[in-house]
N, C-alpha and C positions, 0 to 999 in steps of 0.2 A: 685249593691254592693257586691252580693256575688260573682260576677265573679272578683272585684277587689281582695277580700280575699282570692280566689282560687291563684290567679297570685301571690301572696304576698306570700302566702305558699308555691308554687311551688318555689320562688326563693330563700328561706331561705338559703338554703344550700350555694348559692352564696354570697349572704349578708353575711353570717356568716363567709366565708372566706376573703371576702373585710374588715370587720371588723377588722381582724386581722391584714390588712397590713396597710402599711404607706401611707398617700396621697398624691401622686404627686401634691402638689397645684399649680404647674407651669402649669401643663398639664390640669387641670380642669379650672384654670383662662384664658387659649387658649380657651377652650371650651365656656367658658362665652361670651369671647369677640368674638367671632365668632358667637354667638346667638346674641348679641348685633347688629352688624353688618346686620344680616338678619332682624332684627327688626325695624332697622331704614328705611329699604327698605319698610317696609310694613306700616310704620307712615305716616299719611297725613302732608303734609307741613303745615297747617294753625294752627296758633296757638291756644294751648287748646287741640289738640288732643294728650293726654296722655295715654299710655298703662297701663292697670290696669288688665286684667284677660284673660285667653282663657278656653272656657267651652270644656270638654271631647270630643273627636271625631271631634274637630274642629281646624283649624288653624290661626283662626282669630281673632284678639285681640279684647277687648270691650275697647274703647277708653273713657276718662273722662275729665271733664274740671279742672281747676286749683283749684275750690272749693272743688273737693273731697278730702277725707281724705287721699288717697294714692297718691295723685299728686305728692307728693315730692319722692317717691320710684324710679321712674324711671329715673329722673336726678341726683338721688344720685348713681344708678347703673352705669350710664354713666360717672360721675366723679370716680366712683372706676374704671371703664374699663379705663379712662385715666391714674389713677395712677398706675395700672397694665402695662402699653403699653406705656404710653409716646405718645400715638398718639393725633397727632393737630386735625383731625377729630372728634375723641371724645372729645377733649377739646372744640373745636367750637359747637358741640351738647349738650355737658352737659351745657355750658354756655346758649345756646339758650332754651333749655328746661327749664332750671332753671328760666330764665326772663319771663317766663310766671306765675309764683308764684308772682312775687315781690308786685302786688297789695293786696296779705295777710297780709303784714306787714304794710299798711297804711289803711285798711279796719277795720270796727267795728268788733270785734271776734265773730265768729260763733260758735265755740267749742274750746276743747282744744287741738286739733291735729295741732297746729301751729308749734310744734317740730318735729312731724314727717315730714310735709311740709317744713319748713324751713329749720332747720336745716340739715335735709338729704341733701337738694339741696346747699343751699348757704353755709352751714356748712362746708360740704367738700369742695365745691368750694374754699371758704377762706383758708382753712387749705391747699388747693393745690397750690394757687396760691398767696395769700397774697392781693388779689384785695379789696383796701378799699371801693369800692362800696358794696360790698359782706359784709363786717363788717356792716356796716352802716343798711342794711336791716334786718340784723339779730338783731342786737340792738332793732330795731324798733318794730320788732315781738315778742322779749322778753317783752317789755313793754307792747305790746298788750295782749299777754297771762297772764301777770300779774293781768290785771283788772278783770280776773275771779276768784281772790283769794278772799275766804271770811275769814276775821281774827277771825269771831267767832267759825269757825269750824276748821280753820287752814289746809283746803286744797284748790285746785284750782277745781270749778265747771267744771264737764266735758262737760254735755250736759245743756246750758242753754234756754233750751225749754222741751215741754211735750215729754217725751218718756215712753212707756208702762210701768207700774209698777215702774215707779220713783218717784211716788206721787209729781209730780210738783205741787206747786213751792219750795218745800224742796231741799235741796241741796244733788246733786249725785256726786258721784266721781268712775271712772271705773278703775281699775288694769293698764289700757293701758296707763293711764296719768302718770306713772313712768317714761316712755321713755321721755316724754316732758319735765321732769327736767333739762335735760343736758343741753339743750338750756339757760335755766336761770343761772345754774351754770356759764357755758361759759361767759354768757354777763355780770356778774357782776365781772370777773375777766378780763375783756377787755372793759372796758370804760362804762359798764353799772352802776346801781345803786345798792349799797349794799343789798337794800331790795329786789332784784332778788333771791339772793343767800338765805338770811332768808326766803323767800317764799317757795323756794325749798325743804330748810332743815325742812322747818314745815310739809310741804306735805307729805314728806317721814316719817317722823317720826309719824305723826299722821294715816298714811296711815299703818304703820307695826303694832301700836297699836289695828287698828280696821279692818283690811281687811282680817284676815287670823283665819283659825280655829285652835284647839288645835294642830292639826297634823301639821302646818305649809302650808295646801293648801288655795289657795287664792279665796275668793268671786270673781266674776266678779266685781260687784258693792256694793257699801256701801252707803245707805239714811240717812241723817243727818238732824237734826234739824236745819234750818238754823240760828235761832235765838239763839239758845242755845249752838249750835255746838254737841249737844247728839246724838249718834248714835241711829238710828232708827231700821236699819236691814240690813243684807246683803244677797244678792241675786244674782240671774245670769241674763242677758240679752243675751247672745250667747252660754253659757254651756248647757248642758243637764237637770240640776235640780239646785236648790239655794244650795244643799248639795254637788254637784258633782267638782269635780276637772277638769274643763276646761282648756284643755292643751296649748292653746295659752296664756290665762290668766296667767297660773303659768310660762310660758316663759318670760312675761313680768315682772315678780316679780323678775326673776333670772337675766335677763340683768339689770333690773331697780336698784333692791339693789347693785349689782356688781358695776355699773355706779356711783352710790351715795357714794360708800365707795371710790372709787378714787377720785372724785370729793372733797370730804370732810375729809377723813382720820379719820371717826366717826367710830369707831370699832365695835360698835352693829350694824352696817349697814353689815360689812364684816361677823360677826358672823350669820347675819340672812339671807344674802344671801346665805351661805352653809345649812342652815335650809330648804329654800325654794326649793334649789336645790336637797337635799337629799331625799327629799320625791317625787321628781319627777323621778329621778334615780331608785329609788327601784322600782317603778310603771312600768318603761318601757317594751314593748314587746321585744322579741329576737333582731329584728333587730334596736332597738334604735330611731324608728320613732313613736310616738305617736298615738294611735287613738284620733278623735277630742276631745272627751272627756273621761278621765279614767273611769268614771263611767257609760257608756253608756251599758246597758244590752244588747245590739246588737252585742258587740265584741264576736267574731272575725270578724262580717259582718258589723261592721261598719267603715266609711271612715277614712282614716289616715288625721294627718296634717304633712305635711313637712314643712311648716311655722313656725310650732312651734319649729321642730328639728333645722331647720336652727337660727331662734333666740338663742336658747339655745346653739348651738356648738359653737357661736359668743361669748357668754357670758361667757362660761366656760373656753374658752382660756384666756380670759382675767382674770375671776377668778383663775385660776391656778398659774397665774403670782403675784397674789395678797396675796395667801393663804401661811403663813409660814410655816406650816405642810409640810413638803415634801412628805409624804404619800399620804396625802390628795390631793394637788396640782399635783402631780401625775395621781391621780385617775381621776380628773378632766379633766385635757388634755388628757388622754387615752379615755375619754369618749367622748369628742367633736371630736377627731379624729375618733372613731367608728362611730358616728352620721355622719360624713362628708363622710366618707367611703360607707356608705348606702345611701346617699343623692346622692353619685355620681356614682350608682352601675346602671345598666339599668332597674330596677325597678323603679328608681325616675326620672333619667335625661330626658327631654323633647325630646333629640336628633332630629329627623325628624319628630317627631309627630307636634310638632308647634316651634315657635321661642322662647320662654320661656327657662329658665335653669330647671326648675323641674316641675313635676306631682305632683298630690294627695296632695294639700293643699284644706283646707276646711275654708272658711269664715265664712258664718252666717248659721250653719244647723237651726236653729229653725226656720229661716226665710225661708227656701228652697233656699237660693242664695249661688251661688260658693262653690258648694259640689264637692269635688274629682275634682278640677280644678288647673290650673296653675295661680296662683296670684304673683302680683309683689312685694310683702314685703318678699315672701318667696325668689325670686331671689334676694332682695337686701339683707337680711341677710346671703344668702348663698355666694354670693360673697365677701361681708365683713369678712364672717370668712375665706374663702381661703386665703384673702389677709393677716389677723393676723396669718394666720397658718404659710404662707411663710415667713413672719416677723420673727415668731419664730423660723422657722427651719434654717434663716440664722443668728440667734443669736442676731437680732435687736430687739428694742423697738418696742411695739406695736403704740407707737405716731411717729415713724421714717417714713419718706417717702420712698416708693420703687424707686429705681432708673431704 
């Protein structure tokens, strides 16, 4: 870890220059699509071999099956690659890898990650193709996810099983779950039940009231009494400590409340998205890529988390279009571009080290897994952010398809 810190410090001058330059979204998207083609050549053809991560010093992907919570990111990347290029090869591969996830919409729910899995894959697929079969799968998945909602608490249960420190069988909700609400909002507006909207809205409101400290930093998890709905405690599972600001958890809050405002128009969500953003931006290091946890005492010799930077960059590009204060909107747009400039620099792009897009993400440090690693969800939000930036640079709406 010390060598990583020395390397990153040595490249700070380069990153400082990159952070002031405009990101060439088309160039970086071309890099991403080239890496996608390389990864496709390395991916086994059998169903269920989905890329997830590459450990430092290796070029070999760890592959997972469709039940893994990360299974939707690779098909989502393929859909984004198709959106960027119009490639029929990527269209076919996106369709093929998405098909592996279809059983998730029909099986008994195992946790909250259906949005990550189904909406990133079939959601992007439907957005780009209008395939009615994709829509049906999303609607089924939304109904399945809704079965985890506890009306006494007002949130979706994240882990319906025993997890360390979660006081099972009490009700647990993790900040990651904010991202999965998008599928419920979408489904409610595209043929699904109104109750899906109500569930998502309730989850976001209850989380806003209970999941954050006075400074607007997020707990990773909150435990509620499953019968009374009363908050028992806030804690962490993947962060440094119960009182610390875990970088990726804060990124889910930034992205999640921005999306919730877009879907609902509920002004407190827009205000809250700015509050959770500002505490994150105020604590960033010079290269705009956070350490895995802002309160790790090992900083600056702690691992970075490029995945958090990618999630926030994508979220801030959208937030900048929603904020009416022009000065603040410009601040968020500039911050997002600075993050993307750093992520697009030699310090963070994988290049010829492996076929992922990015290096230096951290998955679950307390568990000793995926530390300083290339991880598929970092790549997903990086290419999403680049597509959003390109649309904005072209004067297009973020909902518009790229030609």
